[in-house]
N, C-alpha and C positions, 0 to 999 in steps of 0.2 A: 919483582918487589912491587907492591901497590904505592904509587906516588900519591894518588887521590883515591880516598874510600869514602864512600857515602853509604851511611847506616841508618835504616828506618826514618828516610826522609819524608815528612809531611808538610805540606802546604795547605792553607786555607784561604779563600777569598770570601770573606764573611762566613756564611753558613755552607758554603760549596766546599768540599773536601776534594781538592785538586790532585795532591798527591797523597798516595795511600801507603806510605812505608816502603819507599824504594830502597833497594840495597845495590850498588854497584861499585866496581873498582875500575880504576885505570892505571895500568902499570907503567913504569918508567920507560919512555921511548915508544909507546905503543900510539896507534891510532885507534880509537874505539867509537863507535858509531851507535847513536841512539835513533831508532826510526820509530815510526807510528803515524797514525792518521792525524789530521788536524783536531786540535782539542784534546789530545792524548795526554798532553802534560810535558812534552819535550822542552818548550821555551820555558816554562815554569821551572823545570830542572835546572836549567842553566842560571836562570836568575835567582834562584835559591844558592846554587852554589857561589855565585859572585856576590852575594850579600844584599842584592836587591829586594830580596822577598824575607820576611820573618819566618822562622821556623820554631816548632815547640821545642822545648828543653830536652826532650828525648831523643830528638835527631842530631846526627853529628855528619860534618864534611869535614874529613880530616885531609891535610895536605901536608906531607913530610912531617908527619908528628904533631902538627897544630890543628886544632879544631877551628875552622874559619867561621862557624856560626857565632863565635864569641867576638868577632872582628868587624870592623865597618868596611864599607867597599874599597876605600882607597888603600887601606892596610892589606886588603886581600891582593889588590895589585901589586903593591909592594913586595909581597911573598912569591910573586911571579904566577900568580893565576889571573889569566887577563881574559876579558869576554869580547868577543867580536858579535855584536847585536843583530837580530834579524832587522832588515831593513836599512842596513848601513850606518845611518845616525851620524854622518859626517857634519861637520860645522860649515854649513852651507855658505856662508858670508866669508869665510876665511879662505886662504890660498891652500893649494896642495901642500905647499912648504909648511905653513902654519899648521895645518892639520897633522902633518907629521911630527912637528915639534911639540905640539900639545901631547902626543903620546908618551913622551919622555919627560913630562912635566915634574915627575918625582924624583928624577934621576940627578946625580951629580957628576958622573964619570963622564967628562965632556968628550975625552978622545974616543971612548967606546960609543958614545951617541954619535959621534961623526961616522964610525964604521958602519954602524947599524943603519945609519940613514943611506950611506953608499949601497949597503947591501939591498936595502929595499928598492932603491932605484935601479939597481941591476935586475932584481926580481921582476919588478914591473916597470918596463921601459917607458911606458905610456906617462906614467907619473912624473918621469923625469922631462919628458917633453912639456908637460903641463904644469911645471912647478910653480908658476906665479898665477895660474888661472884659479879663479873662484871654485870651491868644490862643488857648489849647487848647479854649475853650468856642466859637470862632467857628466857622460853617459852612466847608465846604471851599472855596467861592468867595470867602467873606470872607478866608480865610488865604490864598489865592492873591493877592489884593489887598494883603494885608499884606506879602507876601514881595516883591511888585513895589516897594511903598512903600518897604520897607526899603532895597531896592538902590538906590531913587531918592535916598535920604538920604545915599548915599555920593558923589554928584555924579558919575554915570558919563558917560564919553565913549563907551563900547562896553557894551552888555548882552547878556550871554549867557544867553538864556532856554531852559529845559529843560522842554519839556511843559507849558507853563502852563494848556491846556485840559482837562489830565487828570482824569477823574473828575467834571468839572463838567455841571451841567445846561445844556441848549442857550441858554437866555437869558443865563446868567452867561458862556458861552463868548463870546458876542457882545459883552459887556461887557468881557471882557479883550482881546478882539482890537480893539475899539474903542480902549481905553486904549493898546495897543501902537502903534497908527497914530497916535495923538496924540502920544505921546512921540517918534516919529520925524519927524513932519510939524512939530509945534509947538515942541519942545524941542530939535530936531536931533540926537537921540541916534541912534547907529548901533546896529544891532540883528542879532545872529546868533541865529537862531531855530531850535530843534529841536522838531519837532511831529509827533505822530501823526496830527492831523488835517489832512493832507496839502493838501486841497482849500482850506481856510481860509488855511493858511499860503502856498500859492501864489498866492492872491487878493491878499494884501497885500505880498508880497515883489516886490523887482525882480530878483532872481536866485536861483537855486537850485541845490543839488547833491544828487544821489542817492548814498547810501551804501548798500553791499552787501557784507556779511562783512568789513569793514575796508578796503574799497576805494571810491573814487568811481568810479562807472560812467557817470554822466551829469551834465552841468551845462549852464547856459544861462540865457536869459531866463525868468524864472518864467511869463509868461502862455504861453509856447510849450510848456513842460513840461506845464502843465495840460491842454494839448490833445494831448499826446503819446499814442499809443495805448498804449506800453508802461507809461507811468507811470499812464495811467487804469486799465488792467488790473491793476497790481500794488498801487496805492496808493489809488486813488479809489473802489474798490468799485463801478464803473459798467459 
C-alpha cells in the first residue's frame, strides 16, 4: 500500500523547469532510494514533498490520503513526514540536547518524547557523550547523527533523507547506513532516501528510481538496478 504517492510533480525555478512530471510511490515500511547525478533534481524532489517549494495545481503529493501540496511545511511535519536536509543544518550555537529538543517542538506527549530521546541517544552514543556540547563544534559525522536524531524526535512516519553520507569518512558512512536500516526494520519508519553513494543506497533499498534532468528514466527492484549495466556505468563507477 502506497504511504506516499507523488503524481505529475513539476517544480520551476523562475523559467527553469527543474522537475518535469515526476511520478513515484513509497509503500508503507519500504526504503526507496532516488539516485541520479548532481543537478538531476533529487534535492528539489524532497524539498517539494516537504512543502519548501511551491508546485503547480496539477501536481500532487499524497500522504496517507492527504495532499501535502495544500499544507504548510510545519503541518507536513505534524503529519509525520519529516525532512533530514542535505548539509545537516543543525542549530550551531545550540547544544546537542537543545537541537534534539527542537525536533519535538510540535509534540505534547511528554512521556513518549522522553522515550524517543532515550532511543536516539542509544542509537547514536556519541550524541549522549556530547549532550551539552555546541552542535557547531561537532564533527561532520556527529552533525549528521544529530540531524537524523532531531528528525526522529518529531516522531516521523516517513523520513525524507537527503545525502546522509555526504562528506563523511567511510567508517561513518557505514554507521549512518546501519542506523537507516535499524530505523526501517526495528522502528518501522518508511524512508525515501536521496543518496550520491548509489551502491550503498541500492544495497539497503527495496526499490529505486533513477532521476535524470528532472525526469524519472528508470525504476524497479533495487537489487536488479544494482546489477543493471546502465546504472553500473553511470552511477556506480565500476
